[in-house]
C-alpha positions in Angstrom: 14.1 -26.2 40.5 10.5 -25.5 39.6 8.6 -22.8 41.6 6.3 -24.3 44.2 3.8 -21.6 45.2 1.7 -22.0 48.4 -1.4 -20.8 46.6 -1.8 -23.5 43.9 -0.4 -26.6 42.4 0.3 -27.3 38.7 2.0 -29.6 36.3 4.6 -27.9 34.1 4.6 -29.1 30.5 7.6 -30.9 29.1 10.4 -28.6 28.0 9.3 -25.7 30.3 12.3 -24.5 32.4 12.2 -22.5 35.7 12.0 -18.8 34.8 12.9 -15.5 36.6 11.0 -15.1 39.8 10.1 -11.8 41.5 7.8 -10.5 44.3 4.9 -10.4 41.9 5.4 -13.7 40.2 4.0 -16.8 41.9 5.5 -18.9 39.1 7.6 -18.3 36.0 8.9 -20.4 33.2 11.1 -20.1 30.1 10.4 -21.9 26.9 13.1 -22.0 24.3 13.2 -23.6 20.9 16.4 -22.7 18.9 16.3 -18.9 18.5 12.6 -18.7 19.5 11.9 -17.7 23.1 8.8 -17.3 25.3 8.2 -16.6 29.0 5.3 -17.8 31.1 4.3 -15.8 34.3 1.6 -16.4 36.9 0.7 -13.2 38.9 -2.2 -12.3 41.2 -3.5 -8.8 41.6 -6.2 -7.3 43.8 -9.5 -7.7 42.0 -10.3 -4.0 41.7 -10.3 -1.3 39.0 -8.4 -1.9 35.8 -6.9 -5.1 37.0 -10.3 -6.7 37.5 -11.3 -5.8 33.9 -10.2 -8.7 31.6 -11.1 -6.7 28.5 -9.0 -3.7 29.5 -6.1 -6.1 30.3 -6.3 -8.0 27.0 -6.5 -4.7 25.1 -3.2 -3.6 26.8 -1.7 -7.0 25.9 -2.8 -6.7 22.3 -0.9 -3.4 22.2 2.2 -5.2 23.5 2.2 -7.5 20.4 1.4 -4.6 18.1 -2.3 -5.2 17.6 -4.8 -2.4 17.8 -8.1 -3.8 19.0 -11.3 -2.2 20.2 -12.9 -3.4 23.4 -15.6 -5.1 21.2 -12.9 -6.9 19.2 -11.2 -8.1 22.3 -14.5 -9.2 23.8 -15.2 -11.2 20.6 -11.7 -12.8 20.9 -12.2 -14.0 24.5 -13.0 -17.6 25.2 -14.5 -19.0 28.4 -12.1 -21.2 30.3 -12.2 -22.9 33.7 -9.3 -22.6 36.1 -9.4 -24.8 39.2 -13.2 -25.1 38.6 -13.7 -21.4 38.5 -15.1 -19.7 35.3 -12.5 -17.4 33.7 -11.5 -16.2 30.3 -8.7 -16.8 27.9 -7.2 -14.8 25.1 -4.9 -15.5 22.1 -3.2 -12.4 20.8 -1.0 -13.0 17.8 0.8 -10.2 16.0 0.4 -10.1 12.2 3.2 -11.5 10.2 5.5 -8.8 9.0 8.7 -6.9 9.9 11.0 -8.5 12.4 9.9 -11.2 14.7 6.1 -11.1 15.4 5.1 -11.6 19.0 2.3 -13.6 20.5 0.5 -13.7 23.8 -1.6 -16.6 25.3 -3.3 -15.5 28.5 -5.9 -16.8 30.9 -7.4 -15.0 33.9 -9.7 -16.0 36.7 -11.0 -14.2 39.8 -10.4 -16.2 43.0 -11.6 -14.6 46.2 -10.5 -10.9 46.2 -7.7 -11.5 43.7 -7.5 -11.9 40.0 -4.9 -14.3 38.6 -3.2 -13.8 35.3 -1.5 -16.7 33.5 0.4 -15.4 30.6 2.8 -16.6 27.9 4.6 -13.9 25.9 7.2 -14.5 23.2 7.9 -15.2 19.6 4.7 -15.8 17.8 5.7 -19.1 16.1 6.8 -20.6 19.4 3.8 -19.3 21.3 1.4 -20.8 18.7 3.3 -24.1 18.9 2.9 -24.0 22.7 -0.9 -23.5 22.6 -1.8 -27.0 23.7 0.9 -27.1 26.4 -0.3 -23.7 27.8 -3.9 -24.9 28.0 -2.8 -28.2 29.6 -0.9 -26.1 32.2 -4.1 -24.0 32.8 -6.1 -27.2 33.2 -3.6 -28.5 35.8 -3.9 -25.5 38.1 -5.5 -26.3 41.4 -5.9 -23.5 43.9 -5.2 -24.5 47.6 -8.0 -24.6 50.1 -11.7 -24.8 49.2 -11.4 -22.6 46.1 -13.6 -19.9 47.6 
């Protein structure tokens, strides 16, 4: 059963399965291809401090996949993206090929009212890269409830 949050509607790409929900998560999905796995989460946070700073967030995520990036490098990697008609930012953070299984993160964020929303796919780099188009289609399908203000 796919999550149906009150705050927004979406279309889940083919092959995405319902994921592990929690208090924080408004939607969650699992994507599995053979031994490769990825998880998608949608979480809102109050738009204050660190959480409201997309560059700081993306820097932290870069660290999660084993990349060391300066604020400037992260800024250069960010791409403008519209979510439900609101200007936001997206990031693609892919670990270098090397030991073990490299990780990847696709993320998009947008400020809506007094909250900042994070849409994030984390998992094995190869699968994450292969899901790029699906993830962006998912982002494009997001429609916030109400008037979007």
